[in-house]
BAFI-3210 file (N, C-alpha, C; in Angstrom, 3 decimals, decimal comma, padded with zeros to 6 digits):
// residues 245
n [1|2|3|4|5|6|7|8|9|10|11|12|13|14|15|16|17|18|19|20|21|22|23|24|25|26|27|28|29|30|31|32|33|34|35|36|37|38|39|40|41|42|43|44|45|46|47|48|49|50|51|52|53|54|55|56|57|58|59|60|61|62|63|64|65|66|67|68|69|70|71|72|73|74|75|76|77|78|79|80|81|82|83|84|85|86|87|88|89|90|91|92|93|94|95|96|97|98|99|100|101|102|103|104|105|106|107|108|109|110|111|112|113|114|115|116|117|118|119|120|121|122|123|124|125|126|127|128|129|130|131|132|133|134|135|136|137|138|139|140|141|142|143|144|145|146|147|148|149|150|151|152|153|154|155|156|157|158|159|160|161|162|163|164|165|166|167|168|169|170|171|172|173|174|175|176|177|178|179|180|181|182|183|184|185|186|187|188|189|190|191|192|193|194|195|196|197|198|199|200|201|202|203|204|205|206|207|208|209|210|211|212|213|214|215|216|217|218|219|220|221|222|223|224|225|226|227|228|229|230|231|232|233|234|235|236|237|238|239|240|241|242|243|244|245]
n.u [000,826|001,903|003,932|002,448|001,133|003,260|004,110|001,967|002,437|004,477|007,018|009,432|010,092|012,730|013,376|011,456|012,196|014,763|014,153|012,478|014,323|016,092|014,398|013,991|016,573|017,462|019,979|022,521|025,183|025,542|026,266|025,342|022,611|022,000|022,537|020,547|018,329|018,600|019,986|022,654|025,741|026,459|024,020|022,765|023,844|022,789|020,029|019,937|020,505|018,210|016,164|016,966|016,528|013,785|013,399|013,173|015,178|018,387|021,909|024,165|026,888|027,922|029,795|031,135|031,636|030,055|026,557|023,321|020,147|016,626|014,228|011,572|008,643|006,392|007,077|006,212|003,557|003,902|005,243|003,197|001,310|002,668|002,833|000,093|-000,582|000,919|-000,291|-002,877|-002,571|-001,474|-003,085|-005,587|-004,494|-003,371|-005,725|-007,019|-005,495|-005,962|-008,732|-008,712|-008,038|-010,101|-013,168|-015,520|-018,077|-017,516|-018,822|-019,565|-020,640|-021,637|-022,466|-024,292|-023,610|-020,864|-020,202|-021,676|-020,402|-017,832|-018,237|-019,084|-016,724|-015,033|-015,830|-014,279|-012,050|-011,569|-010,700|-011,239|-011,908|-014,437|-017,490|-020,668|-023,695|-026,543|-028,374|-030,018|-031,316|-032,556|-031,951|-029,139|-028,453|-028,978|-027,237|-024,138|-024,491|-024,514|-021,976|-020,244|-020,612|-019,643|-016,917|-016,321|-016,898|-014,936|-012,631|-013,120|-012,931|-010,288|-009,064|-009,769|-012,076|-014,867|-018,426|-021,428|-024,757|-027,912|-031,028|-034,041|-036,802|-038,716|-037,282|-035,737|-034,331|-033,136|-031,729|-029,028|-025,745|-025,842|-025,609|-022,294|-019,427|-017,057|-017,124|-017,002|-019,351|-022,276|-025,700|-028,926|-032,530|-034,578|-037,547|-040,782|-042,183|-040,291|-038,920|-036,131|-035,017|-032,807|-029,336|-026,850|-023,716|-021,703|-018,687|-016,020|-015,706|-017,457|-020,300|-021,925|-023,952|-025,830|-027,735|-030,851|-031,093|-032,769|-032,583|-029,813|-027,131|-024,265|-023,448|-021,389|-020,787|-018,698|-018,389|-017,986|-019,955|-022,374|-021,937|-021,838|-024,479|-025,893|-024,824|-025,809|-028,535|-028,526|-027,734|-029,956|-032,024|-030,897|-031,137|-033,809|-034,153|-034,194|-032,884|-034,140|-036,388]
n.v [-001,203|001,305|001,541|001,764|004,170|005,982|005,780|007,027|009,700|010,297|009,091|006,962|003,384|002,698|004,995|004,858|002,502|003,215|005,416|004,279|002,552|004,354|005,436|003,158|002,441|004,641|006,261|006,136|005,070|005,824|003,530|001,471|001,976|001,692|-001,017|-002,117|-001,254|-002,575|-001,600|-000,348|001,117|003,387|004,100|004,663|007,139|008,796|008,493|009,517|012,231|012,945|012,523|014,288|016,686|016,740|017,218|015,159|013,662|014,105|014,874|014,230|015,168|015,569|014,437|012,384|010,179|011,013|010,641|009,480|010,762|010,668|013,239|014,593|012,874|014,509|016,517|015,891|016,720|019,472|020,008|019,368|021,330|023,654|023,203|023,174|025,836|027,168|026,156|027,135|029,772|029,553|027,884|029,298|031,323|029,815|028,649|030,879|031,436|029,082|029,229|031,344|030,381|029,827|031,126|029,957|028,879|026,871|023,925|021,915|018,919|017,208|014,289|013,129|013,089|013,486|014,885|017,264|018,274|018,631|020,661|022,709|023,228|024,081|026,676|028,189|028,826|031,557|034,406|037,121|037,468|037,842|036,325|035,735|034,541|032,401|030,804|027,882|026,870|024,579|022,528|022,614|021,794|019,169|018,072|019,510|019,042|020,046|019,772|019,504|021,985|023,675|023,061|023,991|026,743|027,423|027,108|029,016|031,357|031,148|031,658|034,242|035,068|036,945|036,789|037,540|037,009|035,709|034,600|032,631|033,184|031,185|028,895|028,440|026,605|026,723|029,155|030,048|031,055|033,985|037,500|038,521|040,084|038,950|036,484|037,201|037,692|038,876|039,034|038,780|038,636|037,464|038,846|037,486|036,655|035,699|032,712|031,155|028,409|026,857|026,341|028,670|029,875|032,678|033,462|035,312|034,492|032,412|030,366|028,446|025,677|023,993|021,229|019,968|017,203|015,407|015,718|015,748|016,713|018,602|021,591|023,394|026,386|028,031|031,053|034,260|036,047|034,835|034,722|037,454|038,173|036,663|037,863|040,445|039,922|038,926|041,244|042,833|041,509|041,703|044,436|044,736|043,208|042,280|042,678|041,139|038,313]
n.w [000,000|000,849|-001,039|-003,415|-002,947|-002,777|-005,384|-006,609|-006,110|-007,719|-007,470|-008,898|-009,341|-008,381|-006,943|-004,934|-003,601|-002,685|-001,052|000,919|002,019|003,215|005,183|006,747|007,594|008,969|009,532|007,317|005,108|001,575|000,232|001,940|001,926|-000,783|-001,130|000,501|-000,895|-003,241|-005,467|-007,591|-006,345|-007,778|-008,984|-006,626|-005,763|-007,727|-007,242|-004,671|-005,158|-006,608|-004,733|-002,766|-004,104|-004,053|-001,431|000,387|001,590|003,210|003,442|006,075|008,094|010,698|013,470|012,344|009,513|006,345|006,169|005,055|005,772|006,474|005,860|007,910|007,109|006,781|005,136|002,636|002,595|002,867|000,481|-001,320|-000,661|-001,407|-004,140|-004,773|-004,156|-006,085|-008,414|-008,085|-008,772|-011,313|-013,009|-013,642|-015,295|-017,378|-018,338|-019,311|-021,560|-022,923|-023,404|-025,117|-027,565|-029,254|-030,577|-030,102|-027,849|-024,906|-023,716|-020,975|-019,492|-016,604|-014,869|-011,962|-008,347|-007,926|-010,215|-009,862|-007,577|-008,579|-010,528|-008,825|-007,280|-009,280|-009,676|-008,050|-009,413|-010,026|-011,470|-011,181|-008,535|-007,566|-007,141|-008,581|-007,442|-007,586|-005,304|-004,716|-001,993|-000,801|-002,612|-002,663|-000,086|-000,236|-002,211|-002,596|000,113|003,634|004,983|002,807|001,558|003,538|003,507|000,972|001,282|003,151|001,602|-000,363|001,172|001,942|-000,455|-000,825|-002,188|-003,004|-002,534|-004,053|-003,588|-004,574|-003,282|-002,933|-000,857|-000,542|-000,968|001,195|003,904|006,353|008,634|007,479|006,316|005,955|004,970|005,429|006,504|007,401|006,175|003,592|002,082|000,509|000,681|-000,823|-001,020|-003,594|-005,182|-004,193|-006,454|-008,151|-008,586|-007,645|-008,558|-009,138|-008,744|-009,641|-010,740|-011,576|-012,941|-014,096|-017,431|-017,325|-016,760|-014,404|-013,608|-011,128|-010,670|-009,230|-006,866|-008,028|-010,868|-011,114|-012,134|-013,318|-015,025|-017,225|-018,850|-020,909|-022,057|-023,172|-024,066|-023,254|-020,488|-019,956|-020,523|-018,566|-016,320|-016,542|-016,239|-013,644|-012,221|-012,753|-011,332|-008,824|-008,199|-007,562|-005,400|-001,875|001,513|003,337|003,415]
ca.u [000,000|002,786|004,619|001,497|000,853|004,449|004,082|000,929|002,935|005,498|008,305|009,535|010,344|014,016|013,279|010,672|013,017|015,844|013,567|012,045|015,529|016,581|013,495|014,180|017,912|017,637|021,146|023,430|025,930|024,899|026,534|024,446|021,234|021,889|022,462|019,233|017,334|018,816|020,493|024,098|026,217|026,391|022,612|022,426|024,145|021,818|018,757|020,102|020,379|016,816|015,341|017,357|015,857|012,393|013,372|012,795|016,338|019,520|023,178|024,607|028,251|028,060|031,173|031,704|031,527|028,786|025,479|022,062|019,024|015,346|013,522|010,255|007,760|005,371|007,530|005,384|002,381|004,360|005,507|001,914|000,675|003,351|002,405|-001,295|-000,579|001,413|-001,304|-004,022|-002,298|-001,088|-004,142|-006,460|-003,786|-003,287|-007,059|-007,358|-004,869|-006,667|-010,029|-008,518|-007,702|-011,297|-014,269|-016,709|-018,272|-017,173|-019,899|-019,207|-021,766|-021,192|-023,590|-024,169|-023,162|-019,464|-020,189|-022,148|-019,339|-016,727|-018,610|-019,074|-015,356|-014,421|-016,168|-013,225|-011,024|-012,171|-009,603|-011,663|-012,058|-015,838|-018,458|-022,094|-024,330|-027,945|-028,328|-031,269|-030,846|-033,083|-031,207|-027,730|-028,296|-029,019|-025,941|-023,208|-024,783|-023,985|-020,538|-019,558|-020,648|-018,751|-015,549|-016,234|-016,840|-013,619|-011,653|-013,397|-012,367|-008,834|-008,620|-010,160|-013,091|-016,109|-019,634|-022,721|-025,653|-029,366|-031,762|-035,499|-037,302|-039,451|-036,353|-034,936|-034,566|-032,645|-031,110|-027,575|-025,001|-026,373|-024,600|-021,242|-018,152|-015,974|-017,190|-016,941|-020,610|-023,403|-026,840|-030,247|-033,634|-035,336|-038,982|-041,514|-042,637|-039,164|-038,514|-034,782|-035,068|-031,606|-028,128|-026,021|-022,603|-021,095|-017,350|-015,265|-016,477|-018,021|-021,554|-022,005|-025,261|-025,919|-029,140|-031,375|-030,745|-033,635|-032,000|-028,504|-026,058|-023,623|-023,256|-020,493|-020,773|-017,630|-018,717|-017,977|-021,236|-023,398|-021,658|-022,227|-025,938|-026,313|-024,425|-026,763|-029,789|-028,294|-027,749|-031,324|-032,763|-030,273|-031,628|-035,185|-034,149|-034,152|-032,016|-034,984|-037,361]
ca.v [000,000|002,466|001,602|002,270|005,574|006,738|005,818|007,970|011,071|010,519|008,413|005,728|002,194|002,775|006,072|004,354|001,536|003,934|006,240|003,391|002,040|005,419|005,491|001,966|002,387|005,780|007,035|005,141|005,530|005,548|002,120|000,632|002,196|001,101|-002,472|-002,420|-000,969|-003,443|-000,846|-000,197|002,285|004,517|004,496|005,199|008,574|009,468|008,499|010,445|013,593|013,177|012,631|015,545|017,764|016,736|017,557|013,987|013,185|015,026|014,292|014,787|014,762|015,482|014,238|011,223|010,158|011,500|009,653|009,970|010,631|011,103|014,348|014,205|012,643|015,546|017,391|015,575|017,584|020,832|020,083|019,392|022,619|024,638|022,942|023,622|027,294|027,559|025,820|028,028|030,978|029,243|027,279|030,303|031,993|028,875|028,471|032,070|031,231|027,956|029,710|032,331|029,720|029,689|032,024|029,154|028,567|025,523|023,422|020,646|018,337|016,177|013,634|012,580|013,927|013,854|015,923|018,507|018,760|019,108|021,951|023,679|023,605|024,805|028,091|028,868|029,263|032,866|035,364|038,459|037,511|038,081|035,368|036,017|033,247|032,172|029,574|027,211|026,291|023,232|021,599|022,595|021,050|017,751|017,855|018,601|018,889|021,084|019,602|019,805|023,424|024,325|022,918|024,895|028,111|027,604|027,282|030,325|032,378|031,013|032,273|035,645|035,299|037,511|036,224|038,228|035,872|035,848|033,408|032,740|032,872|029,927|027,764|028,389|025,491|027,132|030,476|029,891|031,770|035,325|038,511|038,458|040,645|038,014|035,397|037,799|037,357|039,799|038,226|039,401|037,752|037,870|039,001|036,214|036,267|035,099|031,481|030,751|026,979|026,138|027,063|029,141|030,759|033,391|033,959|035,643|034,193|031,081|030,213|027,063|025,310|022,787|020,830|019,312|015,796|014,654|015,699|015,187|017,017|019,905|022,091|024,543|027,052|029,031|031,946|035,632|036,676|034,253|035,166|038,863|038,201|036,183|038,858|041,554|039,460|038,882|042,606|043,312|040,934|042,234|045,787|044,680|042,248|042,889|041,982|040,226|037,651]
ca.w [000,000|000,890|-002,320|-004,399|-002,664|-003,181|-006,848|-007,031|-006,013|-008,741|-007,263|-009,670|-008,518|-007,687|-005,955|-003,803|-002,847|-002,015|000,006|001,998|002,676|004,099|006,332|007,572|008,178|009,869|009,089|006,735|003,942|000,295|-000,094|002,729|001,471|-002,121|-000,958|001,057|-001,925|-004,396|-006,621|-007,550|-005,616|-008,708|-009,032|-005,320|-005,719|-008,590|-006,523|-003,554|-005,677|-006,986|-003,530|-002,109|-004,816|-003,590|-000,013|001,174|002,342|003,237|003,890|007,345|008,439|012,155|013,930|011,687|008,052|005,802|006,074|004,503|006,697|005,904|006,470|008,415|005,954|006,602|004,055|001,473|002,652|002,587|-000,957|-002,017|-000,427|-002,255|-005,519|-004,893|-004,187|-007,404|-009,414|-007,916|-009,545|-012,685|-013,827|-014,271|-016,381|-018,496|-018,903|-020,092|-022,857|-023,531|-023,881|-026,175|-028,818|-030,078|-030,237|-029,860|-026,423|-024,468|-022,856|-020,334|-018,762|-015,673|-014,221|-010,616|-007,229|-008,144|-011,234|-009,245|-006,695|-009,427|-011,101|-007,726|-006,916|-010,395|-009,587|-007,293|-010,371|-010,312|-011,569|-010,751|-007,084|-007,210|-007,671|-008,485|-007,247|-007,260|-004,528|-004,378|-000,742|-000,575|-003,454|-002,253|001,154|-000,603|-002,866|-001,930|001,535|004,522|005,206|001,557|001,342|004,505|002,983|-000,171|001,803|003,762|000,524|-000,977|002,051|001,868|-001,713|-000,816|-003,216|-002,493|-003,120|-004,029|-003,791|-004,539|-002,872|-002,857|000,476|-000,572|-001,066|002,413|004,819|007,670|008,619|007,391|005,283|005,684|004,667|006,448|006,064|007,697|005,212|002,248|001,427|000,545|000,261|-000,939|-001,389|-004,772|-004,915|-004,151|-007,794|-008,875|-007,899|-008,063|-008,241|-009,546|-008,359|-010,752|-010,406|-012,694|-012,640|-015,305|-018,649|-017,111|-016,029|-013,926|-013,078|-010,304|-010,678|-008,043|-006,740|-008,926|-012,211|-010,795|-013,078|-013,295|-016,387|-017,302|-020,156|-020,986|-023,166|-022,676|-024,364|-022,392|-019,119|-019,861|-020,465|-017,254|-015,327|-016,643|-015,647|-012,192|-011,685|-012,809|-010,193|-007,605|-007,897|-007,023|-004,289|-000,534|002,466|004,098|002,546]
c.u [000,865|003,469|003,703|001,234|002,048|004,527|003,094|001,385|004,174|006,857|008,349|009,998|011,642|014,018|012,510|011,490|014,117|015,289|013,125|013,239|016,103|015,719|013,751|015,530|018,176|018,751|022,171|024,137|025,160|025,091|025,571|022,995|021,017|021,751|021,086|018,142|017,483|019,220|022,002|024,481|026,147|024,960|022,177|022,688|023,180|020,465|018,797|019,890|018,922|015,918|015,691|016,637|014,394|012,272|013,038|013,938|017,408|020,755|023,639|026,001|028,412|029,518|031,858|031,592|030,135|027,781|024,244|020,970|017,764|014,858|012,201|009,315|006,666|005,798|006,752|004,150|002,769|004,622|004,208|001,238|001,328|002,937|000,988|-001,373|-000,117|000,359|-002,520|-003,829|-002,063|-002,247|-005,100|-005,798|-003,685|-004,649|-007,487|-006,725|-005,576|-007,990|-009,875|-008,243|-008,898|-012,361|-015,547|-016,856|-017,893|-018,232|-019,493|-020,352|-021,244|-022,411|-023,256|-023,643|-021,721|-019,356|-020,632|-021,058|-018,170|-017,027|-018,598|-017,663|-014,638|-014,735|-015,109|-012,031|-011,442|-011,080|-009,978|-011,759|-013,465|-016,713|-019,856|-022,796|-025,826|-027,994|-029,735|-030,983|-031,318|-032,275|-029,747|-027,507|-028,516|-027,685|-025,334|-023,456|-024,103|-022,478|-019,746|-019,522|-019,742|-017,296|-015,320|-016,093|-015,471|-012,553|-011,871|-012,780|-010,843|-008,292|-009,032|-011,194|-014,384|-017,296|-020,803|-023,753|-027,115|-029,986|-033,257|-035,962|-038,016|-038,578|-035,503|-035,322|-034,098|-031,931|-029,590|-027,041|-025,623|-025,263|-023,569|-019,946|-017,017|-015,954|-017,298|-018,201|-021,636|-024,601|-028,119|-031,268|-034,366|-036,801|-039,695|-041,971|-041,536|-038,672|-037,163|-034,587|-033,868|-030,396|-027,307|-024,919|-022,098|-019,727|-016,577|-016,132|-017,203|-019,324|-021,700|-023,368|-025,150|-027,389|-029,576|-030,891|-031,564|-033,050|-030,513|-027,422|-025,464|-023,320|-022,391|-020,535|-019,722|-017,861|-018,780|-019,314|-022,341|-023,204|-022,074|-023,749|-026,437|-025,951|-025,394|-028,099|-029,679|-028,407|-029,158|-032,156|-032,219|-030,883|-033,041|-035,288|-033,925|-033,271|-032,812|-036,008|-038,746]
c.v [001,260|002,641|002,190|003,755|006,465|006,843|006,877|009,418|011,283|009,900|007,141|004,582|002,288|003,877|005,613|003,400|002,244|004,740|005,383|002,812|003,083|005,495|004,337|001,950|003,550|006,699|006,037|005,750|005,192|004,079|001,203|000,759|001,553|-000,405|-002,869|-002,247|-001,857|-002,692|-000,729|001,071|003,537|005,033|005,135|006,692|009,371|009,574|009,461|011,882|013,910|013,347|013,873|016,724|017,862|017,101|016,397|013,455|014,276|014,276|015,007|014,273|014,596|015,362|013,084|011,327|010,608|010,365|010,319|009,735|011,151|012,348|013,813|014,025|013,683|016,566|017,121|016,460|019,025|021,025|020,183|020,745|023,709|024,472|023,439|025,139|027,808|027,324|026,717|029,316|030,713|028,768|028,314|031,033|031,092|028,697|029,691|031,992|030,134|028,412|030,689|031,695|029,570|030,667|031,262|028,893|027,122|025,082|022,055|020,193|017,202|015,599|013,234|013,565|014,382|014,957|017,267|019,112|019,305|020,486|023,039|024,158|024,336|026,290|028,877|029,237|030,627|033,928|036,732|038,595|037,789|037,058|035,938|034,678|033,341|030,822|029,072|026,346|024,855|022,203|021,491|021,768|019,553|017,342|019,230|018,409|019,959|020,979|019,939|021,298|024,161|024,214|023,879|026,349|028,399|027,836|028,615|031,452|032,345|031,706|033,741|036,003|035,792|036,894|037,180|037,189|036,273|034,530|033,694|032,350|031,540|028,701|027,603|027,187|025,813|028,465|030,332|030,735|033,124|036,254|038,541|039,028|039,657|036,843|035,905|037,500|038,471|039,080|039,052|038,334|038,317|038,049|037,648|035,738|035,606|033,896|031,014|029,287|026,182|026,982|027,419|030,034|031,406|033,869|034,138|035,380|032,858|031,155|028,738|026,821|024,018|022,414|020,314|017,866|014,950|014,578|015,367|015,442|018,390|020,308|023,341|025,093|028,161|029,862|033,367|036,314|036,146|034,700|036,625|038,991|037,774|037,176|040,039|041,170|039,391|040,284|043,184|042,802|041,502|043,578|045,784|043,691|042,974|042,067|041,012|039,585|038,289]
c.w [000,000|-000,455|-003,390|-004,194|-003,013|-004,699|-007,331|-006,920|-006,871|-008,508|-008,103|-008,772|-007,734|-006,637|-004,723|-002,949|-002,061|-000,837|001,187|002,749|003,633|005,357|007,292|008,272|009,134|009,437|008,590|005,540|002,668|-000,069|000,641|002,232|000,114|-002,025|-000,444|-000,013|-003,158|-005,650|-006,490|-006,784|-006,494|-008,827|-007,716|-005,231|-006,598|-007,882|-005,347|-004,028|-006,016|-005,764|-002,713|-002,763|-004,412|-002,112|000,892|002,025|002,330|003,691|005,155|007,654|009,941|012,556|013,223|010,175|007,607|005,695|005,484|005,535|006,018|006,626|007,026|007,224|005,760|005,552|002,779|001,424|002,325|001,102|-001,739|-001,857|-001,267|-003,707|-005,736|-004,974|-005,546|-008,468|-009,311|-008,707|-011,016|-013,549|-014,414|-015,428|-017,606|-019,162|-019,710|-021,476|-023,631|-024,129|-025,044|-027,530|-029,729|-029,626|-029,949|-028,361|-026,137|-023,470|-022,315|-019,436|-017,890|-014,949|-012,789|-009,594|-007,403|-009,179|-010,683|-008,375|-007,498|-009,995|-010,030|-007,435|-008,043|-010,345|-008,817|-008,167|-010,919|-010,303|-011,009|-009,237|-006,620|-007,919|-007,540|-008,388|-007,026|-006,567|-004,228|-003,152|-000,521|-001,359|-003,026|-000,995|000,952|-001,211|-003,136|-000,435|002,370|004,707|003,954|001,274|002,318|004,065|001,819|000,302|002,404|002,697|-000,192|-000,149|002,004|000,627|-001,823|-001,864|-002,564|-003,234|-002,944|-004,426|-003,674|-004,113|-002,880|-001,466|000,525|-000,662|000,189|003,270|006,234|007,521|008,634|006,238|004,947|005,194|005,797|005,871|006,271|006,722|003,776|001,443|001,623|-000,064|000,207|-001,339|-002,603|-004,407|-004,946|-005,526|-008,618|-008,083|-008,452|-007,680|-008,676|-009,192|-009,594|-010,217|-011,690|-012,239|-013,939|-016,541|-018,538|-016,309|-015,674|-013,291|-012,267|-010,204|-009,312|-008,001|-007,710|-010,335|-012,178|-011,851|-012,780|-014,728|-016,344|-018,723|-020,101|-022,236|-022,629|-022,919|-023,449|-020,948|-018,931|-019,761|-019,092|-016,153|-015,344|-016,016|-014,133|-011,599|-011,716|-011,649|-008,885|-007,218|-007,308|-005,857|-002,971|000,400|003,332|003,160|002,653]
res [x|x|x|x|x|x|x|x|x|x|x|x|x|x|x|x|x|x|x|x|x|x|x|x|x|x|x|x|x|x|x|x|x|x|x|x|x|x|x|x|x|x|x|x|x|x|x|x|x|x|x|x|x|x|x|x|x|x|x|x|x|x|x|x|x|x|x|x|x|x|x|x|x|x|x|x|x|x|x|x|x|x|x|x|x|x|x|x|x|x|x|x|x|x|x|x|x|x|x|x|x|x|x|x|x|x|x|x|x|x|x|x|x|x|x|x|x|x|x|x|x|x|x|x|x|x|x|x|x|x|x|x|x|x|x|x|x|x|x|x|x|x|x|x|x|x|x|x|x|x|x|x|x|x|x|x|x|x|x|x|x|x|x|x|x|x|x|x|x|x|x|x|x|x|x|x|x|x|x|x|x|x|x|x|x|x|x|x|x|x|x|x|x|x|x|x|x|x|x|x|x|x|x|x|x|x|x|x|x|x|x|x|x|x|x|x|x|x|x|x|x|x|x|x|x|x|x|x|x|x|x|x|x|x|x|x|x|x|x|x|x|x|x|x|x]
***
C-alpha cells in the first residue's frame, strides 16, 4: 500500500526503494542504502540527488563520516501545499490562454453527485475575485450537503473570493449563510414572484449550473457573451431584491 501511494505522487520504482531504505535504516551511507534498496552504488548517488531535490532526504556529516538521513515525511504535505498554491495561480492563467484559442463557447456536462461537486469547486477558479451566485438552498443542502458546502466556503475564504448571492425565500430550509463581512458574502432575497429553483454561479467568462438531486447534473458554459448576459440578468434581479425575505 505504501509503495502504491508513493508511486501515485510521482516516485519511480528505484526512488521508492531507495527512500524506503533510508526510512528503515535511519542514518546510513549511500553504499548501505543502495544495498538495502537493491540498486548499484552509482545508481544510489543518482537516486540520492533526486530525492534531495524533492526535499525527502539530506546528507549529514556530524562528527563522523557522511550519512544519509530522511527528512520528516510531513515534508510531502508541505511540498503538495506549495504545488497547490502555485497551481491556484497558474491554472487560471493557463485556462485564459486555452479559452482564447477559439471564439466558440465551451460546454461541459457532468452527471451525478461527483459531477455537481466538481462543477461547484471549479467556480473557485475565479480570476476576478468576485463570484455572483444564485443559490437554491433546498437543493444545495441535498448535494453537496452542509458539510460539503462548509468545505467549499472555507476554501473560498482562503482564496479571498467575495460572493454576491441571490436566494429565494421559498427555497430556504434554515437560517444559514447570511450577509457576512468576515465570510466575504453579501446576500439578498429575490422578490416572491421570482422562484430561483436552480443554483447558478457566474465567474469571469463562465456560467455554472448545479441541478437538483432529482435531475442530478452539473453544467459549465464558458462563453464571454453568455456570461455577460447572465451577469446583466443577475444585476437586474439584484436591484429589485431585498435583504430580508
